[in-house]
C-alpha positions in Angstrom: 27.0 -53.9 66.8 24.6 -54.0 69.4 21.8 -51.4 69.5 22.0 -48.4 72.4 19.6 -45.8 70.3 16.9 -46.0 72.7 19.6 -45.7 75.8 19.9 -42.2 77.0 23.3 -40.5 78.0 24.5 -40.7 81.0 27.9 -39.7 83.4 30.2 -43.3 83.0 32.7 -44.7 84.7 35.1 -46.9 85.2 38.2 -48.9 86.4 40.4 -50.5 85.3 44.3 -52.0 86.7 47.2 -54.1 85.2 49.6 -54.9 87.6 53.6 -55.2 85.9 55.9 -57.7 88.1 59.2 -56.8 87.4 61.9 -59.4 89.3 64.4 -57.6 91.2 64.6 -54.0 92.6 66.4 -52.2 90.3 64.7 -52.8 87.7 62.0 -50.8 90.2 65.2 -48.6 90.9 66.1 -47.7 86.9 61.9 -46.9 86.6 61.7 -44.2 89.4 65.3 -43.3 88.0 64.3 -42.5 84.2 67.3 -44.2 83.4 65.8 -46.7 81.8 67.1 -47.1 77.8 64.3 -46.6 75.9 63.1 -43.6 78.3 60.9 -42.4 80.5 58.8 -45.8 81.1 55.8 -43.8 83.1 55.9 -41.3 80.7 55.7 -43.1 78.1 53.6 -45.9 79.0 50.7 -42.7 80.3 50.9 -41.9 76.6 50.6 -44.8 75.2 47.4 -45.4 77.3 45.9 -42.5 76.5 46.2 -43.9 72.8 45.0 -46.6 73.3 41.8 -46.2 75.1 40.8 -43.8 72.1 41.6 -45.9 69.5 39.2 -49.2 70.9 36.1 -48.7 68.8 39.2 -49.6 66.1 40.5 -52.1 67.4 38.1 -54.5 69.1 34.7 -54.5 66.4 31.6 -54.7 68.5 31.9 -51.2 70.8 30.8 -48.0 70.2 32.5 -45.2 69.2 32.6 -42.1 72.1 34.2 -39.3 73.3 36.4 -40.2 75.9 36.1 -36.7 77.9 38.7 -37.8 80.7 41.8 -40.3 80.5 43.6 -40.6 83.2 45.8 -43.0 84.3 47.7 -43.5 87.9 51.5 -45.5 88.8 51.8 -47.0 91.9 54.8 -49.6 93.2 54.7 -52.0 95.9 57.3 -54.3 96.3 58.5 -55.5 92.4 55.0 -55.2 91.2 53.8 -51.7 89.6 49.9 -51.4 89.9 48.4 -49.7 86.8 45.5 -47.1 87.5 43.1 -46.4 84.0 40.3 -44.0 84.7 38.0 -43.5 82.1 35.0 -41.4 81.4 32.4 -40.4 80.0 29.0 -39.0 79.0 27.6 -41.9 76.4 24.4 -44.1 76.2 27.2 -47.0 77.1 30.3 -47.2 78.6 34.0 -47.4 79.6 34.8 -50.7 80.6 36.4 -52.1 77.5 38.2 -48.9 76.9 39.5 -48.5 80.7 40.3 -52.3 80.7 43.0 -51.3 77.3 43.7 -48.8 78.3 45.1 -50.2 81.5 46.5 -53.0 78.7 48.4 -50.7 76.3 49.4 -49.2 79.3 51.0 -52.7 80.8 52.2 -53.6 77.1 54.1 -50.5 76.3 56.2 -51.1 79.9 56.8 -54.0 79.4 58.2 -53.5 75.8 60.0 -51.0 77.4 61.8 -53.1 80.2 62.6 -56.3 79.1 66.0 -54.7 77.3 67.3 -54.9 80.8 65.0 -57.1 82.8 64.1 -61.2 80.9 61.8 -61.6 83.4 58.9 -59.1 83.6 55.9 -59.7 83.3 52.0 -58.5 82.8 50.3 -60.6 86.1 46.8 -59.0 85.9 44.8 -57.3 84.1 41.4 -56.5 85.0 37.8 -54.1 86.1 37.8 -52.6 89.5 34.2 -50.2 89.2 31.7 -48.9 86.9 29.7 -46.2 87.6 26.7 -45.2 85.4 24.0 -46.2 83.5 20.9 -48.7 84.5 23.1 -51.0 86.2 24.1 -48.3 89.4 20.4 -48.0 90.2 18.8 -51.0 89.3 18.4 -51.3 93.4 17.2 -48.4 94.4 13.4 -48.9 93.2 10.9 -49.8 95.8 9.2 -53.7 94.6 5.6 -53.1 95.7 4.3 -50.3 93.3 1.4 -51.0 91.5 0.2 -49.7 87.6 -3.1 -48.4 86.1 -2.8 -49.3 82.4 -5.7 -46.8 80.6 -5.9 -46.2 77.5 -7.6 -42.9 75.5 -9.3 -43.5 71.9 -12.0 -43.5 70.4 -11.3 -46.0 67.7 -9.8 -48.9 69.9 -12.5 -48.5 72.5 -15.1 -48.5 69.8 -13.2 -52.1 68.3 -11.9 -50.6 65.5 -8.8 -50.8 66.1 -5.8 -52.8 68.1 -4.3 -51.2 71.0 -1.1 -52.0 71.2 0.6 -48.6 73.0 -1.5 -50.1 76.3 0.4 -53.4 75.7 3.5 -51.9 74.6 3.1 -49.9 78.8 1.9 -52.8 80.6 5.9 -55.0 79.7 7.8 -52.4 79.8 6.1 -51.9 84.2 6.4 -55.4 83.9 10.3 -55.1 82.7 10.7 -52.9 85.9 9.1 -54.9 88.5 5.5 -52.9 88.8 2.3 -54.6 89.1 -0.4 -54.1 86.4 -3.5 -54.4 88.7 -5.8 -53.1 85.4 -5.9 -52.2 82.2 -8.2 -50.4 80.1 -9.8 -48.7 77.9 -11.6 -45.7 77.1 -13.2 -43.5 73.9 -11.6 -39.6 74.3 -14.0 -38.5 77.2 -12.2 -35.3 79.3 -14.6 -36.8 82.3 -13.9 -40.7 81.7 -10.4 -39.9 82.1 -10.8 -37.7 85.5 -12.3 -40.5 87.1 -10.2 -42.8 86.2 -8.0 -40.8 87.1 -10.3 -40.5 90.5 -10.4 -43.8 91.1 -7.3 -45.1 90.3 -5.5 -42.8 93.3 -8.6 -43.5 95.6 -7.2 -47.7 94.8 -4.7 -46.4 96.0 -2.7 -47.1 92.5 1.2 -45.5 92.5 0.9 -45.2 89.2 -1.1 -44.3 86.5 -0.4 -43.9 83.4 -3.0 -42.5 80.3 -1.5 -43.7 76.4 -3.6 -40.8 73.8 -5.6 -38.4 73.2 -1.8 -36.4 74.4 -2.0 -34.3 70.4 -3.3 -31.4 69.4 -6.4 -32.7 67.7 -10.0 -31.4 68.4 -10.6 -35.3 70.3 -7.2 -35.1 71.7 -8.1 -33.5 76.0 -6.1 -36.1 77.8 -3.8 -33.4 78.9 -6.2 -31.1 79.6 -8.2 -32.8 81.2 -5.9 -34.5 84.0 -4.2 -31.1 84.5 -7.8 -29.6 86.0 -7.0 -32.6 89.2 -3.5 -32.9 89.6 -1.9 -31.5 92.2 1.8 -30.3 91.4 3.5 -30.8 87.4 6.4 -31.9 87.1 7.8 -30.2 84.5 11.3 -31.8 83.8 9.0 -35.5 83.0 7.5 -33.5 80.5 10.2 -32.5 79.1 12.9 -35.7 79.1 9.4 -37.2 77.6 9.9 -35.2 74.7 13.2 -34.3 74.5 14.2 -38.1 74.1 11.7 -38.2 71.4 12.7 -35.0 69.7 16.2 -36.9 69.3 14.3 -39.7 67.3 11.4 -38.3 65.2 11.0 -33.9 65.0 6.9 -34.4 65.3 8.1 -35.4 69.0 7.5 -31.3 69.6 3.7 -31.4 69.1 3.4 -34.3 72.0 1.2 -33.0 74.8 2.7 -35.2 77.4 1.9 -34.8 80.8 2.8 -35.6 84.4 1.8 -34.8 87.9 1.6 -36.0 91.1 -2.4 -36.4 93.1 -1.3 -37.5 96.7 1.8 -39.7 95.9 0.0 -41.5 92.8 2.0 -40.4 89.8 -0.1 -39.5 86.6 1.6 -40.2 83.6 -0.3 -38.8 80.1 2.0 -40.3 77.2 1.4 -40.5 73.4 -1.0 -43.2 71.7 0.9 -44.5 69.0 3.4 -47.2 69.7 6.5 -45.6 68.6 5.5 -42.2 71.0 4.7 -44.2 74.5 7.6 -47.3 73.3 10.1 -44.0 72.9 9.1 -42.4 76.1 8.8 -45.2 79.1 12.5 -45.4 77.3 13.1 -41.8 78.7 11.8 -41.9 81.7 12.0 -46.0 83.1 13.1 -46.5 85.3 14.3 -44.1 86.9 11.4 -41.5 87.4 10.0 -45.0 90.3 12.3 -42.4 92.5 9.7 -40.8 92.7 7.8 -42.7 95.0 11.6 -42.9 97.5 11.6 -39.4 97.5 7.5 -39.5 99.1 9.0 -42.4 102.1 11.4 -39.3 103.2 14.5 -40.9 101.0 17.2 -38.4 99.5 18.4 -38.5 96.0 21.5 -39.1 96.8 20.3 -41.9 99.2 
């Protein structure tokens, strides 16, 4: 089973279509009048489809068990075709495309089973995914492609060569995966004035995004957020909340981090943990959606 623990819950919606074709108008009339010997075709097939959606992970080994928060099954008759639309919704880490297709399939199979005594020519013609929403695919093309970033590692030990930087490199890897060009990478000691100077220099250079890693804890030398809060224009609490909430689901110590987010004019400033795991999880928590900020700077609405 694919590891999805790094993903965040989002609203996921999928709609699948199945088509059952009968061989005569008499069969259609029997369906509509409820005179099929085995009972109400639509009602019984809908019930079967609801069970099919719920039991998908029990039958398909790589499907994750998940909360199914809505299933809608609708029918449309067009000539000798009965179209089945199955829509599934959840708020979870992975999509519901397979659940929707499985539900539509089970509805179609149940209709076939109920109709075969009166129609030997009934057949299932098509099962396909019509639409899906949610997750990264819904937003993948909504971010600017010209963004630049600078990554600053704040650490006494790394700057002195006593330890190798891994957190900064993990941040760079994530940025590049999101299509952001990393134009500068530097390592500095935990000094307030140096941190502030780095932020100012990158903002003046027109860098869109400056990420500091390290110095967000509670030791005496952890001064990154203290330095940055003095020079940013506006804090963005929502970003900070998401980072800590995401981390808290994975370690009980995330609440002790002082990760910070804010802006200097049109530059986004982030202060993330210095541990490789903390930095990676923080990036997973907010990227790529945080890049929508640069669309907002250009006056584009959230729903555009």
